[in-house]
C-alpha positions as CSV (number, residue, x, y, z in Angstrom):
1,M,101.4,276.4,41.4
2,G,101.8,277.3,37.7
3,T,102.5,273.7,36.9
4,E,99.4,272.5,38.7
5,S,97.2,275.0,36.8
6,A,98.6,273.9,33.4
7,S,97.9,270.3,34.3
8,A,94.4,271.1,35.2
9,L,93.9,273.0,32.0
10,R,95.2,270.1,30.0
11,K,92.7,267.8,31.7
12,E,89.9,270.1,31.0
13,S,90.9,270.9,27.4
14,P,88.3,270.1,24.6
15,T,90.5,267.3,23.4
16,G,90.7,265.7,26.8
17,P,88.8,262.4,27.6
18,D,86.3,264.2,29.9
19,D,84.9,266.3,27.1
20,R,84.4,263.6,24.5
21,Y,81.0,263.4,22.8
22,R,78.5,261.3,24.8
23,P,75.1,260.5,23.2
24,S,72.1,261.6,25.3
25,D,70.0,259.0,27.1
26,R,67.2,259.6,24.6
27,R,69.5,258.9,21.7
28,L,70.9,255.7,23.3
29,A,67.3,254.5,24.0
30,H,66.4,255.2,20.4
31,Q,69.4,253.3,19.1
32,A,68.6,250.4,21.3
33,Y,65.0,250.4,20.1
34,R,66.1,250.4,16.5
35,R,68.4,247.4,17.2
36,R,65.6,245.5,18.8
37,R,63.3,246.2,15.9
38,A,66.0,245.1,13.4
39,R,66.5,241.9,15.3
40,R,62.8,241.3,15.4
41,S,62.3,242.0,11.7
42,A,65.2,239.6,10.9
43,L,63.7,236.8,13.0
44,I,60.3,237.3,11.5
45,A,61.7,237.3,7.9
46,G,63.8,234.2,8.5
47,A,60.9,232.3,10.1
48,S,58.4,233.3,7.3
49,T,61.0,232.3,4.7
50,L,61.6,228.9,6.3
51,V,57.9,228.2,6.7
52,T,57.3,229.1,3.0
53,A,60.2,226.9,1.8
54,V,59.0,224.0,3.9
55,A,55.4,224.4,2.6
56,L,56.6,224.5,-1.0
57,Y,58.8,221.5,-0.5
58,L,56.0,219.4,1.0
59,L,53.6,220.5,-1.7
60,V,56.0,219.4,-4.4
61,V,57.1,216.1,-2.9
62,S,53.6,215.1,-2.0
63,S,52.3,215.5,-5.5
64,P,51.2,212.3,-7.3
65,G,53.8,212.6,-10.1
66,W,56.8,213.6,-8.0
67,E,58.7,210.3,-8.2
68,R,58.5,210.3,-12.0
69,T,59.4,213.9,-12.2
70,R,62.4,213.5,-9.9
71,E,63.6,210.6,-12.0
72,T,63.2,212.5,-15.2
73,F,64.4,216.0,-14.3
74,F,66.5,215.6,-11.2
75,N,68.5,212.4,-11.8
76,A,72.0,212.7,-10.2
77,E,73.6,210.2,-12.5
78,Y,72.5,212.1,-15.7
79,A,73.5,215.4,-14.0
80,R,77.0,214.0,-13.4
81,R,77.3,213.0,-17.1
82,A,75.9,216.3,-18.4
83,L,77.9,218.8,-16.4
84,P,81.2,218.4,-18.2
85,E,79.6,218.7,-21.6
86,V,77.5,221.6,-20.6
87,L,80.5,223.5,-19.2
88,K,82.4,222.8,-22.4
89,G,79.5,224.2,-24.5
90,L,79.3,227.2,-22.1
91,R,82.5,228.5,-23.5
92,I,80.7,229.4,-26.7
93,N,78.0,231.3,-24.7
94,L,80.6,233.3,-22.8
95,E,82.5,234.1,-26.0
96,L,79.3,235.3,-27.6
97,M,78.3,237.4,-24.6
98,L,81.7,239.1,-24.4
99,G,82.2,239.6,-28.2
100,C,78.6,240.6,-29.0
101,G,78.4,242.7,-25.8
102,A,81.3,244.9,-26.9
103,L,79.9,245.3,-30.4
104,I,76.4,246.1,-29.1
105,L,77.7,248.8,-26.8
106,V,79.5,250.5,-29.7
107,F,76.7,250.1,-32.2
108,G,74.0,251.1,-29.7
109,L,75.8,254.2,-28.7
110,L,76.4,255.2,-32.3
111,L,72.7,254.8,-33.0
112,A,71.7,256.9,-30.0
113,V,74.1,259.7,-31.1
114,L,72.7,259.6,-34.7
115,R,69.2,259.9,-33.4
116,T,70.1,262.9,-31.3
117,L,71.9,264.9,-34.1
118,R,70.5,268.4,-34.5
119,G,69.9,270.3,-37.7
120,P,67.8,269.7,-40.8
121,V,70.8,268.3,-42.7
122,F,70.8,265.3,-40.5
123,L,67.2,264.4,-41.0
124,P,67.9,261.4,-43.3
125,V,70.3,260.0,-40.8
126,R,67.9,260.4,-37.9
127,L,65.1,258.8,-40.0
128,L,67.3,255.8,-40.9
129,A,68.4,255.3,-37.3
130,T,64.9,255.6,-36.1
131,A,63.6,253.1,-38.7
132,Y,66.4,250.6,-37.7
133,V,65.5,250.8,-34.0
134,D,61.8,250.5,-34.6
135,F,62.2,247.5,-36.9
136,F,64.5,245.5,-34.6
137,L,62.5,246.5,-31.5
138,G,59.4,244.9,-33.0
139,L,61.2,241.9,-34.6
140,P,61.2,238.8,-32.3
141,M,64.7,237.6,-31.5
142,I,63.9,234.0,-32.6
143,I,62.7,235.2,-36.0
144,C,65.8,237.4,-36.5
145,L,68.0,234.4,-35.6
146,L,66.2,232.1,-38.1
147,I,66.4,234.7,-40.9
148,M,70.1,235.2,-40.3
149,I,71.1,231.5,-39.8
150,T,69.0,230.1,-42.7
151,G,68.4,233.1,-45.0
152,V,71.9,234.5,-45.3
153,P,73.5,231.2,-46.5
154,A,70.7,230.8,-49.0
155,L,71.8,234.0,-50.7
156,R,75.2,232.4,-51.5
157,L,77.0,235.7,-51.3
158,A,80.7,235.6,-52.0
159,G,82.8,236.2,-49.0
160,V,79.9,236.0,-46.5
161,T,80.2,233.4,-43.8
162,T,77.8,230.5,-43.4
163,D,78.9,229.7,-39.8
164,P,75.8,229.5,-37.7
165,L,77.7,230.7,-34.7
166,L,78.8,233.9,-36.4
167,L,75.4,234.5,-38.0
168,G,73.7,233.9,-34.7
169,G,76.0,236.4,-33.0
170,A,75.2,238.9,-35.8
171,A,71.5,238.5,-35.1
172,L,72.1,239.1,-31.4
173,V,74.1,242.3,-32.2
174,L,71.4,243.6,-34.6
175,T,68.6,243.1,-32.1
176,Y,70.3,244.1,-28.9
177,S,71.8,247.2,-30.5
178,A,68.3,248.6,-30.9
179,Y,67.5,248.0,-27.2
180,V,70.8,249.5,-26.0
181,S,70.5,252.5,-28.3
182,E,67.2,253.4,-26.5
183,V,68.9,253.1,-23.2
184,F,71.7,255.4,-24.3
185,R,69.3,257.9,-25.8
186,A,67.3,258.0,-22.6
187,G,70.6,258.8,-20.8
188,I,71.5,261.6,-23.3
189,D,68.0,263.1,-23.0
190,S,68.3,263.0,-19.2
191,V,71.2,265.5,-19.2
192,H,69.9,269.0,-18.7
193,P,70.1,271.2,-21.8
194,S,71.9,273.8,-19.8
195,Q,75.0,271.5,-19.7
196,R,75.2,271.6,-23.5
197,A,74.5,275.3,-23.5
198,A,77.3,275.9,-21.0
199,A,79.7,273.8,-23.1
200,R,78.8,275.8,-26.2
201,S,79.3,279.1,-24.4
202,L,82.9,278.0,-23.5
203,G,83.6,277.6,-27.2
204,L,83.1,273.9,-27.7
205,S,81.5,272.6,-30.9
206,N,78.3,270.5,-30.8
207,A,80.5,267.3,-31.3
208,Q,82.9,268.4,-28.5
209,A,80.0,269.2,-26.2
210,M,78.5,265.8,-26.8
211,R,81.8,264.0,-26.3
212,Y,83.2,265.8,-23.3
213,V,80.1,267.0,-21.4
214,V,76.9,265.1,-22.4
215,L,78.1,261.5,-23.0
216,P,80.1,261.1,-19.8
217,Q,77.1,262.0,-17.7
218,A,74.7,260.0,-19.8
219,V,76.8,256.8,-19.7
220,R,77.2,257.0,-15.9
221,R,73.4,257.2,-15.5
222,V,72.6,254.3,-17.7
223,V,75.1,251.7,-16.3
224,P,72.4,249.8,-14.3
225,P,70.0,249.3,-17.3
226,L,73.0,248.4,-19.5
227,L,74.0,245.7,-17.0
228,N,70.4,244.4,-17.2
229,N,70.7,244.1,-20.9
230,L,74.0,242.2,-20.5
231,V,72.1,239.7,-18.3
232,S,69.5,239.3,-20.9
233,L,72.1,238.9,-23.6
234,Q,73.9,236.2,-21.6
235,K,70.7,234.2,-21.5
236,D,69.8,234.7,-25.1
237,T,73.1,233.4,-26.3
238,G,71.6,230.0,-25.8
239,L,69.2,230.7,-28.8
240,V,72.1,230.2,-31.2
241,S,71.7,226.5,-30.7
242,I,68.8,226.5,-33.2
243,G,71.5,226.8,-35.9
244,G,73.4,223.8,-34.7
245,A,76.1,225.5,-32.7
246,I,77.0,223.2,-29.8
247,D,76.7,225.6,-26.8
248,A,75.6,224.7,-23.3
249,V,71.9,224.3,-24.4
250,Y,72.6,222.2,-27.4
251,A,75.0,220.0,-25.4
252,A,72.2,219.4,-22.9
253,K,69.9,218.6,-25.7
254,I,72.2,216.0,-27.2
255,I,72.6,214.2,-23.8
256,A,68.9,214.4,-23.1
257,S,68.0,212.9,-26.5
258,R,70.0,209.8,-25.8
259,A,67.9,208.5,-23.0
260,F,64.9,210.8,-23.0
261,N,65.9,212.1,-19.6
262,Y,65.7,215.9,-19.2
263,T,68.1,216.4,-16.3
264,P,70.8,217.9,-18.6
265,Y,68.4,220.8,-19.3
266,V,68.1,221.4,-15.5
267,V,71.9,221.4,-15.3
268,A,72.2,223.9,-18.1
269,A,69.6,226.1,-16.5
270,L,71.4,226.0,-13.1
271,V,74.7,227.0,-14.9
272,F,73.1,230.0,-16.5
273,I,71.5,231.0,-13.2
274,A,74.8,230.8,-11.5
275,L,76.2,233.2,-14.1
276,T,73.3,235.5,-13.9
277,I,73.0,236.0,-10.2
278,P,76.3,237.9,-9.7
279,L,75.4,240.3,-12.6
280,T,72.0,240.9,-11.1
281,R,73.3,241.6,-7.7
282,L,75.9,243.9,-9.2
283,T,73.2,245.8,-11.0
284,D,71.1,246.1,-7.8
285,W,74.2,247.4,-5.9
286,M,75.0,250.0,-8.5
287,T,71.4,251.1,-8.6
288,A,71.2,251.5,-4.9
289,R,74.6,253.3,-4.8
290,M,73.4,255.8,-7.5
291,N,70.1,256.4,-5.6
292,R,72.0,257.1,-2.3
293,R,74.3,259.6,-4.1
294,Q,71.3,261.3,-5.6
295,H,69.6,261.6,-2.2
296,Q,72.7,262.9,-0.7
297,G,73.2,265.5,-3.4
298,G,76.3,263.9,-4.9
299,A,77.2,263.7,-8.5
300,V,75.7,260.8,-10.4
């Protein structure tokens, strides 16, 4: 009898199969309704996208100048010739993006820190950093490149390079550092003053509070906009071609000028797009992840 009672208790224990959680009928009906709505939305979105794509295709191919445009911009033979040369020149763009990107992050962060220094003794430093940022935020990139590539060699300074690739990279660093410094400064300002005050109350100096408390939080918050700046930098590396550096854009220009067929430009554009899309999607994913963590009350 005792054995039978123990067996019955085990069957009716909270961990037994009979006491597992079962959703209510209302919850099951709600889940089924949401699944039906999701399937319906996906079908509508797919159908509308397909209809729009077909309409755009028919609009383009039925235009009077489509045959000439296809021969001039979408020639498979010229695309086959251009792709190896464009990829060879792309190496310069990637080197510029990586090298200049690292320098831009360091210089931009330094500018942001200088602009947030406190105390009257640092006023000249803050004014100089602010003037630098204001100047390069207002200066068009193409003008900065032209000044660096053509103006610096004209000075004939001893020990200063005349390589258009290096001078173009310097122009990219000078301009993008101003943009990145504003991103970092916004991140620093977004950290609540109580964080700095708490660090100071624990005995940390202003520099230590900035290094160990403020900057780690600020950098995490500005990662998505920093990635957006990296995407823009990757595209703007093609501007160094105005100085004669044979990157992907200039390689496409050389091939296009031989037969006045502009398919190589389309090839170069597609190569840049193929590089940009993964970075853009990564930025979107990180932004969505940070938003979810904020809504859930997690740390940013």
